[in-house]
N, C-alpha and C positions, 0 to 999 in steps of 0.2 A: 626361046629356044628350049624345048625339055631337056631334062639331065635323065638319061637311062643310070638305070640303079642295079646293081648286082648282088646278088646275096649267096653266099655258100649254103646257106640254110634252106631246107627244102619248105613250101606252105604248111601251116599245120592243117588239120582238119577242117580249124575255126577259119582260119585266115583264107583257105581256099574256098568258104560257102560263103564269105565275105564279098570276095572277087566275082565268085559268080552271081550273087545276088545284087552287084552293082550294075552288070549289065555295061550298058554305056555309060554310065553317071560317071563324072569324076567326085573324089571329096575333096570339097573347098575348105580351108581352115580362114577362119573370123578371128579377128581380134586385135587388142593395141599393138602398135610398136613394142619390142621388147617381149611381147608374150612368147614367142619362139615358134612362130609358124614354121619359119623358115627352117631351124633345126629338128623340130619335130617333124617336119611336115618330110626332111629328105630322109628320115630314118623308118617312119610310118610308111613312106614308098618303098624303101628298101625290102620293108618286113613283108610288105604284100606284094614283091616285084611287079611294081608300077612306075611308070615314069613321073619323075616330079617335072614340076612348073613353080617358078616363081613370077609372079604377077609384074614386080616391077622391073624384074628384069628385062620380061618382055615389053614392056612399056619404054625401057631405057632403047632397046633393039630399033623399036618402031619410029622412035622419034629421032633417034640418032646422038640421045645427049643424056645426061644422068639426070636424073628424076630431081635433086637440088636446080640444076639447071634450068628444067622447064618451070617451076616454082618462079624462080631468080627472072627467066625473059618471058613466060608468058602468063604467070599467076596461077592459084588454085584451080579454078573452072577451068581453066584451059585445061590443065592435067585432070582433074575431074572426069572431062567428055574423053578422052584419051582413055583412060582406066578403063570408063565403061566398053567403050569399042574392044578394047583388046581382050576383057574379059567374057565379053558376048562373045568372042572368035575362039577364046580357049575352050569354053564351054560345049563346043561343037567339037572337040578332039579325043571326043572316047574317055575311056576310064584312064584317071592319073591322079595326083594326089596335088592340089593347088595352092601354094599361098598367096593370101590376096592383101594390101596395104589396110593399114588400119580404116582408114575412110570410105573403102570402096562398098562395104556393106548396109553403109548410111544410105547410098544412092536406092531409092525406089526401083527404078527399073532393073539393077542390076541385081538386087534382093529378091526380085521376082522370077529373075532367071533362075537364079542359084538353086531356089526354090522348085522352079519346074523340072528341072535338070539335071540338080547335083543334091549330093548328101553335105549339109554344113556343118561344122564341127568348131564351136568357140572354143577357145583359149583363153580363160579366164584368170587376168592374173591381177593381184592386188598392187596399189599403186607403189610403195614403198619396193615391190619386185620390179616394177619396170623401169621406175627413175634408177634404180642400181644398175639394171641392163643398160638401160641406153646411156647413162654416161660412160659407155666405153666407145661410142661413136660420135662422131660430130657430122654425121649425114642425114640430119632429122629435119626438113625444114621447117617443119611445125612447132619446133621444140627451141629455134633460134630467137627464144624471148628472154628477157630479164630473168624471168622467176620459171623455169620449166616445169618445177614440182607444181605449180598452181595452174599451168597449161595442160599439164597430164591429168589436174583433178577436174579442170573443165571439162578435157576431152571425156574421161570416164563419166562424168554426170550426163553429158550428152549421147556417148553413144552405147553404154551397157545395156541401158532400155532396149534400144534397136537391136544387140547382140543377142539378145535374149531369146529371140526369135530365131535362132538358128537350131537346127534339128538334135545337135547334140552339143553337152556341154563341158569339157574337163579344166580342171585347176591347173594350172601352169604355174609351179612352186617351185622352188630348189632343191628338189630332189634329182637325183640320177634320170637323165634323159629315158632313157630305155622303160623307167616305171612310168613317164607318160604316157610312153608311145603303148606300153601293155593296158592302159587302161584307155587309150582311144579305140584300141581292137576289141576290146572285152566292148564295149558301147558301140561302137559299128554293130559287131557281130550280135547284140540285143536287139538293136534296132532295124537292124535289117535279115536276121534271121531265125529269129523266136517268135515272130510277130505281136512282140511286147508293144502295146498303146504307147510306150514312152521308155526310151533306154536310161539305165542308170545315170543320174548327174552325180558329177565327183566334186563333194565340197572342198573347199581350200583345205578346210582342216584334216581332209583325210589322209 
């Protein structure tokens, strides 16, 4: 179920150009749990006057159970199959901002669909930032381990080389969310509207 966002601020010229250049394509946010995909995604959708969709919420609605329950009752492969089907459906729903789960982009067919039908943006977060953020939540099935920090390190080693194939990369770090959104807008405009061969990549130190 998409969230209709509203904004009192009209689109700037750059934001309007981004929306026009997207056409029917969504913006897909990828990255690790705790990278801020939902938080930044909602704000980015508001800025661009687009609907926001959280893939995990859509998966839970389709399955009639929480993601933790899907993992517990059916296992991760079953969840990943359902996740791929839901994302394939969402990619056909026109322009919106879509936040995906941390493992979604690892699946070859999903990654190819996103490359063909969307603009992908990786929110890159360092391990310490992720660990600090995810400690606030207890609903992360992959982190129900004796050593969550080691699990995060392992997932980063596996996933970051794949996340690098996203169209754009923005550093997610502990700064005001609107600064991250500003950088997303700037990178999207450069990528979609200026004809650049590559949009700027924001390093964690910036």
